[in-house]
DOVEXRO-201724 format. One line per 2 residues: number of its first residue (from 1); their letters; for each residue x, y, z of C-alpha. Coordinates in Angstrom, 1 decimal, padded with zeros to 4 digits. Each point is the difference from the previous one (the first is absolute). Example, Ala and Ser with C-alpha at 12.3 -4.5 7.8 and 13.67 -1.06 7.14 Angstrom:
BEGIN
1 = AS = 012.3:-004.5:007.8; 001.4:003.4:-000.7
This chain:
BEGIN
1 = MS = 055.0:157.0:-034.5; -002.9:-002.5:001.0
3 = TQ = -000.8:-003.1:-001.9; -003.4:001.6:-001.2
5 = SQ = 001.6:003.0:-001.3; 002.5:-002.0:-001.9
7 = MN = -002.7:-001.9:-001.7; -000.1:000.9:-003.6
9 = RR = -003.2:001.1:-001.5; -000.6:-003.3:-002.0
11 = DF = 000.3:-002.1:003.0; -002.4:002.3:001.9
13 = LC = -002.4:-000.4:-002.6; 000.1:-003.7:000.0
15 = RS = 000.0:-000.4:003.7; -002.9:002.4:000.4
17 = GI = -002.1:-002.8:-001.7; -000.6:001.5:-003.4
19 = NA = -001.2:-002.6:-002.2; 002.0:-001.8:-002.7
21 = AA = -002.0:001.5:-002.8; 001.4:003.6:000.8
23 = VS = 003.5:-001.3:000.4; -000.1:-001.7:-003.3
25 = SL = -001.6:003.0:-001.6; 003.0:002.2:001.3
27 = GS = 002.4:-002.2:-001.6; -001.6:-001.0:-003.2
29 = VA = -003.3:001.5:-000.8; 000.7:003.5:000.9
31 = LA = 003.3:000.1:-001.7; -001.4:-001.6:-003.1
33 = NN = -002.9:002.6:-000.3; 002.5:002.9:000.6
35 = PQ = 003.0:-000.6:-002.4; 002.5:002.8:-000.6
37 = PV = -000.9:002.4:-002.7; 001.8:-000.7:-003.3
39 = AQ = 000.9:002.2:-003.0; -003.0:-000.1:-002.5
41 = PV = 000.9:-000.8:-003.7; 001.5:002.6:-002.1
43 = HP = -002.8:-000.5:-002.7; -003.4:-000.5:001.5
45 = FK = -002.1:-002.5:-001.6; -003.7:000.8:-001.0
47 = PG = -002.3:-001.5:002.9; -001.6:-003.2:-000.8
49 = KA = -003.5:-001.2:001.1; 001.1:-002.5:002.4
51 = KS = 000.4:000.7:003.8; 000.6:-003.5:001.4
53 = II = 001.4:-003.3:-001.3; -001.2:-003.5:001.4
55 = QI = 002.6:-002.7:-000.9; -001.4:-003.6:000.1
57 = WL = 003.0:-002.1:000.2; -000.4:-003.6:-000.6
59 = WG = 003.2:-001.2:001.4; 001.6:-003.0:-001.6
61 = GP = -001.2:000.5:-003.5; -003.6:-000.8:-001.1
63 = PH = -000.5:-002.0:-003.2; -000.8:002.2:-002.9
65 = LD = -001.8:-002.7:-002.0; -002.3:-000.8:002.9
67 = TF = -000.8:003.5:000.6; 000.0:002.8:-002.6
69 = DP = 001.7:-001.6:-003.2; -001.9:-003.5:-000.4
71 = KP = 001.0:-002.2:-002.9; -002.7:-002.5:-000.5
73 = DA = 001.2:-000.9:-003.6; 003.5:-000.9:001.4
75 = GP = -001.2:-003.3:001.4; -000.4:-001.7:003.3
77 = DY = 004.0:000.2:000.5; -000.4:003.8:000.3
79 = CG = -003.6:000.8:001.1; -000.6:-003.2:002.1
81 = IW = -003.5:-000.3:001.3; -000.8:003.6:-000.5
83 = SK = -000.7:000.0:-003.6; -003.0:002.2:-000.2
85 = PI = 000.8:003.7:000.4; -003.0:002.2:000.4
87 = DT = -001.3:003.2:-001.6; 000.4:003.2:001.9
89 = AA = -001.8:003.4:000.1; 002.7:001.1:-002.4
91 = EG = -000.6:-000.8:-003.6; 002.6:-002.5:-001.3
93 = MK = 001.6:-000.6:003.5; 000.0:-003.5:001.5
95 = IS = 001.5:-001.1:003.2; 000.2:-003.2:002.3
97 = QG = -003.3:-001.7:000.7; 001.3:000.3:003.7
99 = LP = -000.5:003.7:000.0; -003.8:000.7:-000.7
101 = LL = -000.5:003.1:002.2; 003.0:001.6:-001.4
103 = AA = -001.3:-000.8:-003.5; -003.1:002.0:000.9
105 = QA = 002.2:003.0:000.9; 002.3:-000.3:-003.0
107 = DK = -001.3:003.3:-001.6; 001.8:001.7:002.9
109 = FS = 003.4:-001.4:-000.3; 002.5:-000.9:-002.8
111 = II = 002.5:-002.9:-000.3; 003.4:-000.1:-001.0
113 = RS = 000.9:-003.3:-001.6; 003.6:000.8:-001.2
115 = MA = 001.9:000.9:003.1; 003.4:-001.6:000.1
117 = HN = 003.3:000.5:001.7; 001.6:-003.6:-000.3
119 = NN = 001.1:-000.5:003.5; -001.3:-003.2:001.8
121 = GH = 001.3:000.8:003.6; -002.3:001.2:002.6
123 = EQ = 002.2:002.6:001.6; 001.4:001.4:-003.2
125 = AC = -003.5:000.0:-001.8; -001.7:001.7:003.0
127 = YI = 002.7:002.8:-000.1; -000.3:000.4:-003.7
129 = VQ = -003.8:000.1:-000.2; -000.4:002.5:003.0
131 = TG = 003.0:002.2:-000.8; 000.4:-000.1:-003.8
133 = RN = 003.7:-000.7:000.4; 002.4:-002.8:-000.6
135 = PD = 001.3:-001.6:003.3; 003.6:000.0:-001.3
137 = SG = 000.5:003.9:-000.1; 001.9:000.2:003.3
139 = IS = -002.6:002.4:001.4; -003.0:-000.9:002.1
141 = YP = -002.8:002.0:-001.5; -003.3:000.8:001.7
143 = NI = -003.2:-001.6:-001.2; -003.1:001.8:-001.3
145 = GA = -001.6:000.2:003.5; 003.0:001.7:001.6
147 = IV = 000.2:002.4:-003.0; -003.7:001.0:000.3
149 = SL = 000.5:000.5:003.8; 003.0:002.2:-000.8
151 = FK = -001.9:002.2:-002.4; -003.6:-000.1:001.3
153 = GT = 000.3:-000.9:003.6; 001.2:003.3:001.6
155 = KE = -001.7:003.1:001.3; 001.7:001.9:-002.8
157 = AG = -001.9:-002.2:-002.4; -003.2:000.6:001.7
159 = YN = -000.3:-003.3:002.1; -001.1:000.9:003.4
161 = SP = -001.3:-003.4:001.1; 001.5:-001.5:003.3
163 = LP = -000.1:-003.3:-001.9; 003.3:-001.2:-001.6
165 = PY = 000.0:000.8:-003.8; 001.2:-003.5:-000.9
167 = IV = -001.8:-002.9:001.6; 000.2:-003.8:-000.6
169 = LT = -002.9:-002.4:000.8; 000.7:-002.2:002.1
171 = RG = 003.6:-001.4:-000.2; 003.2:001.3:-001.3
173 = QG = 001.3:-001.0:-003.3; 003.3:-000.8:001.2
175 = RF = 001.8:-000.7:-003.5; 002.0:003.4:000.0
177 = SE = 000.2:003.3:001.7; -003.0:002.0:-001.4
179 = SG = 001.5:003.3:000.8; 003.5:-000.8:-001.5
181 = FL = 002.4:002.9:000.2; -002.6:002.3:001.2
183 = GP = 000.3:-001.4:003.5; -002.3:-001.3:002.7
185 = KY = -002.2:003.0:000.1; -001.5:-001.0:-003.1
187 = KP = -000.6:-003.8:000.9; -003.8:-000.9:000.1
189 = FV = -001.9:-000.4:003.2; -001.0:-003.7:000.1
191 = TG = -003.3:-000.6:002.0; 000.4:-003.5:001.1
193 = GN = -003.2:-001.5:001.2; -003.0:-001.3:-001.8
195 = PN = -002.8:002.4:-001.1; -002.4:-003.0:-000.2
197 = TD = 000.1:000.0:003.8; -001.6:002.7:002.4
199 = PF = 001.8:001.8:001.2; 002.5:000.2:-002.8
201 = LV = 003.1:000.1:002.0; 002.3:002.3:-001.8
203 = SG = 003.5:000.4:001.2; 000.5:003.2:002.0
205 = FV = -003.7:001.2:-000.4; -002.1:-002.8:001.7
207 = VR = 001.1:-002.1:003.0; -002.1:-003.0:001.0
209 = GL = -001.9:000.6:003.4; 000.8:003.7:000.0
211 = TP = -003.1:001.9:-000.4; 000.0:003.7:-001.0
213 = ER = -001.1:000.8:003.7; 003.1:-001.6:001.3
215 = QQ = 002.0:001.8:-002.5; -001.4:003.3:001.2
217 = IR = 000.7:-000.9:003.6; 003.7:-000.7:-000.9
219 = RE = 000.3:003.1:-001.7; -001.4:002.1:002.8
221 = ML = 002.3:-001.9:002.4; 002.9:000.8:-002.1
223 = NQ = -000.8:003.7:000.0; -000.3:-000.2:003.7
225 = LD = 003.3:-001.6:000.5; 001.8:002.1:-002.4
227 = AM = 001.8:002.5:002.1; 003.4:-000.4:-001.7
229 = AA = -000.4:002.7:-002.4; -000.4:002.6:002.8
231 = TD = 003.5:-000.9:001.2; 001.6:001.2:-003.3
233 = PS = -002.6:001.8:-002.1; 002.6:001.5:-002.2
235 = NP = 001.1:-003.5:-001.4; -001.6:-000.2:-003.7
237 = AY = 000.1:-003.8:000.3; -002.9:000.0:002.3
239 = GQ = -002.1:002.0:-002.3; 000.8:-002.1:-002.8
241 = TD = -000.7:-003.3:001.9; -003.3:001.5:001.0
243 = EA = -000.9:000.8:-003.6; 000.8:-003.6:-000.9
245 = VN = -002.1:-001.5:002.8; -002.9:002.3:-000.8
247 = HA = 000.2:-001.0:-003.8; 000.0:-003.8:001.3
249 = YD = -003.1:000.7:002.0; -001.6:001.7:-003.0
251 = LI = 000.6:-003.4:-001.7; -001.3:-002.4:002.5
253 = QG = -002.8:002.1:001.3; -001.0:002.3:-002.8
255 = DA = -001.8:-000.5:-003.3; 003.0:-001.9:-001.6
257 = VK = -000.6:-003.2:001.9; -003.7:000.0:-000.9
259 = TF = 001.2:-000.7:-003.6; 001.0:-003.5:001.2
261 = NL = -003.3:-000.7:001.8; -001.7:-002.1:-002.7
263 = AT = -002.6:-001.0:002.6; -001.8:003.3:-000.9
265 = ED = -000.7:-001.2:-003.6; -003.3:-001.3:-000.9
267 = PA = 000.3:-003.8:000.4; -001.5:-000.5:-003.6
269 = MR = 003.0:002.1:-001.3; 002.5:-002.2:002.0
271 = EK = -001.6:-003.1:-001.5; 000.2:001.5:-003.4
273 = YG = 003.8:000.3:000.2; 000.3:-003.5:001.5
275 = RN = 000.4:-000.9:003.7; 003.6:-001.0:-000.1
277 = EF = 003.3:001.8:000.4; 000.4:001.0:-003.7
279 = GQ = -003.5:001.1:-000.5; 000.1:002.2:003.2
281 = SC = 003.2:001.3:-001.0; -001.5:001.3:-003.3
283 = LA = -002.7:001.7:002.1; 002.7:001.5:002.4
285 = AR = 001.8:001.3:-003.1; -003.2:001.8:-001.2
287 = RL = -000.3:001.6:003.5; 003.6:001.0:-000.2
289 = VE = -000.6:001.7:-003.4; -003.0:002.0:001.4
291 = AG = 002.4:001.1:002.9; 002.5:001.4:-002.8
293 = VP = 002.8:-002.5:000.3; 002.1:000.2:-003.2
295 = YI = 001.4:-003.5:-000.2; -001.4:-003.3:001.4
297 = TI = 001.1:-003.5:-000.7; -002.0:-003.2:000.7
299 = NS = 002.6:-002.7:000.4; -001.7:-003.3:-001.0
301 = GG = 002.3:-003.1:000.4; -000.5:-003.4:-001.1
303 = WD = 000.4:000.2:-003.9; 003.3:-001.9:-000.1
305 = MH = -002.1:-002.9:-001.5; 002.6:-002.7:-001.2
307 = GK = -002.2:-003.1:000.6; -003.7:-000.8:-000.4
309 = IF = -000.6:003.4:-001.3; -003.8:-000.3:-000.8
311 = DA = -000.6:-001.2:003.7; 001.8:003.0:001.2
313 = LA = -001.8:002.3:-002.3; -003.4:-001.3:000.9
315 = RR = 000.8:001.4:003.4; 001.6:003.3:-000.9
317 = LP = -001.8:001.3:-002.9; -003.5:000.3:001.4
319 = EV = 001.5:002.2:002.7; 001.8:002.2:-002.5
321 = DK = -003.0:000.1:-002.4; -002.4:001.1:002.8
323 = GV = 002.2:002.5:001.9; 001.5:001.9:-003.1
325 = AA = -003.3:000.0:-001.9; -001.6:001.5:003.0
327 = LI = 002.7:002.4:000.4; -000.2:001.4:-003.6
329 = ED = -003.9:000.1:000.1; 000.0:001.8:003.5
331 = LA = 002.6:002.6:-001.0; -002.0:000.6:-003.1
333 = KR = -003.3:000.5:001.8; 001.7:002.4:002.5
335 = NL = 001.6:002.0:-002.9; 003.4:-000.9:001.1
337 = LD = 001.1:-002.3:-002.8; 000.9:002.9:-002.3
339 = ST = 002.4:001.2:002.8; 001.5:-003.4:001.0
341 = II = 002.3:-002.2:-002.0; -000.2:-003.7:000.6
343 = WM = 002.6:-002.3:-001.3; 000.1:-003.8:000.7
345 = CG = 002.8:-002.5:-000.9; 002.8:-002.0:001.6
347 = EF = 003.6:000.0:-000.9; -000.4:-002.1:-003.1
349 = GR = -002.3:-002.6:-001.5; 000.1:-003.7:000.1
351 = TP = 001.2:-002.4:-002.8; -002.6:-000.5:-002.7
353 = KI = 000.6:-003.7:-000.4; -001.3:-002.0:003.0
355 = DN = 002.5:-002.2:001.9; -001.9:-003.4:000.4
357 = NA = 003.3:-001.8:001.3; 000.7:-000.9:003.6
359 = PW = 000.0:001.7:002.5; -002.0:002.8:-001.7
361 = FG = -002.9:-002.0:-001.4; -001.5:003.0:-001.8
363 = GR = 002.1:002.9:000.8; 001.3:003.3:-001.5
365 = HH = 003.5:001.6:000.8; 001.5:003.4:000.1
367 = FG = -000.4:001.9:-003.5; 001.2:003.5:-000.4
369 = NC = 000.0:-000.1:-003.9; -003.6:000.9:-000.1
371 = YS = -002.8:000.7:002.4; -003.2:002.1:000.5
373 = VL = -000.8:003.1:002.1; -003.5:001.5:000.8
375 = VA = -000.2:003.8:000.0; -003.0:002.1:000.9
377 = GG = -001.0:003.5:001.0; 002.0:003.1:000.5
379 = GF = -000.3:000.9:-003.6; 000.5:-003.4:-001.5
381 = KG = -002.6:-001.0:-002.6; -002.3:-003.0:000.6
383 = GK = -000.7:-002.9:-002.2; 003.2:-000.1:-001.8
385 = IV = 002.8:-002.6:-000.8; 003.6:001.2:-000.4
387 = GS = 002.2:-002.3:-001.9; -000.2:-003.7:-000.6
389 = SD = 001.9:-003.1:000.6; 000.7:-002.9:-002.4
391 = EF = -002.4:-002.8:-000.4; 001.4:-001.8:003.1
393 = GN = 000.7:003.1:002.2; 003.7:-000.5:-000.3
395 = KP = 001.0:003.6:-001.2; -001.4:003.2:-001.0
397 = VE = -000.6:000.5:-003.7; -001.8:003.1:-000.1
399 = RP = 000.7:003.3:002.0; 002.5:-001.2:002.7
401 = VK = -000.1:001.9:003.2; 002.8:000.4:002.4
403 = PH = -000.6:000.5:003.7; 001.4:003.5:000.2
405 = DL = -002.4:000.9:-002.9; -002.9:-001.0:002.2
407 = LG = 001.5:001.8:003.2; 000.9:003.1:-002.0
409 = SM = -003.6:000.3:-001.4; -001.4:-000.3:003.6
411 = LE = 002.3:002.6:001.3; -000.9:002.4:-002.8
413 = MM = -003.7:-000.7:000.9; 000.8:001.0:003.6
415 = GI = 001.7:003.3:-001.1; 003.4:-001.3:000.3
417 = NP = 002.5:000.5:-002.9; 001.9:-003.3:-000.3
419 = DD = 002.6:001.8:-002.0; 001.0:002.5:002.7
421 = KL = 003.0:-000.6:002.3; -000.7:-001.9:003.2
423 = PN = 000.8:002.0:002.9; 002.1:-001.9:002.5
425 = AR = 002.5:000.6:002.9; 002.7:-002.3:-001.6
427 = GY = 000.4:002.3:-003.0; -000.7:-002.6:-002.5
429 = DV = -000.6:001.7:-003.4; -003.0:-002.1:-001.2
431 = TI = -003.5:000.4:-001.4; -003.2:-001.0:001.8
433 = QP = -000.3:-002.8:-002.6; 002.1:-001.2:-002.8
435 = PE = -000.6:001.5:-003.4; -002.9:-001.4:-002.0
437 = SE = 000.7:-003.4:-001.6; -000.3:-000.1:-003.9
439 = HG = -003.5:-001.0:000.5; -001.1:003.0:002.1
441 = RL = -002.3:000.7:002.8; -003.6:-001.0:000.0
443 = RE = -001.6:003.1:-001.6; -002.3:-002.0:-002.1
445 = II = -002.1:-000.8:003.1; 000.5:003.2:002.0
447 = T = -002.9:002.4:-000.5
């Protein structure tokens, strides 16, 4: 047998000059978009209003006193230089003076001021907030994005887009395995790149210097060279590979890749979101919602602010204020906010009392005892405050909320019953989320 005939199909594709985008799509994007069918819940849950979730993840832990739970009466040891919280479009709600644009949209979002899990470690807290589970259970549970992908990202569930059902902009979160025991098919697709550049170089979709015309030439060359299937047309592997290749090209040459082309947006709209990576990620998230993607995460780093926190906030808060305010307003104007949940937080808050000692000189540290979460859309009421913390922001004093109560509420709004069994290949007899805590899910702000 000749060397050419011994060549396996994968080598042939690569040596034929097919671009890296298609190869990447074969391995990750196509697989993520076509997970194996799973058994549906025994007790179907009443469909909710939400069709998509946008998670804005402020990695590192944003300070609740300097964002959504200001404490001006606590004095400078707690509020620092930001002692003048501002009124908002929601009656009775004040937020940080560093968030004026979000203040104008406050009638469209609510704030949970009494979230707590009492864990101050980054990895453990990330896991708790996104899975609703304790990290010492001995089981690696999937996060909410993987669960949404499992139930809403299949053809059986009506998802027919070539885009992956769970997408992270723009870098992986890296603190734990998002898919847990569900396995790699339910991991998110991580875009890489920077949406503030043109083109937005999305891993596996857009390759620098490779035009659509060159991609088409390569595809035609591949078809001309592909005589191997004729030597053994009965081999089902060839047909499966052709199907995967066609799916990959649907991604890199079809309408799906256009979703990431932010250059088609009105320049004024791009400016409204902010011409920076975070702002343009918010704009990309809106476009992914329009494309029907069920779960999108914007992973924003730089919030582990141990030292000189007010200098750091002066750089980061304006980007968040502009990007998130534009996202909420834009979705509302496009009649998409009612079907899109937005939740924004980090893995915890930061210590209420400012550390003015060396080497911090005005810093705040990890604090899982109490923190704030912004929620909007998808059936969440706007302009409401859930719970409260004490006079210093040290602990919840009214309506404590646990992470799994928030996650369970969002799943209900997506039409997924959090009390149903979680289908899995490992045979674990577990529910999608733990039972409601004694405080219950957030039904007081669900329409």
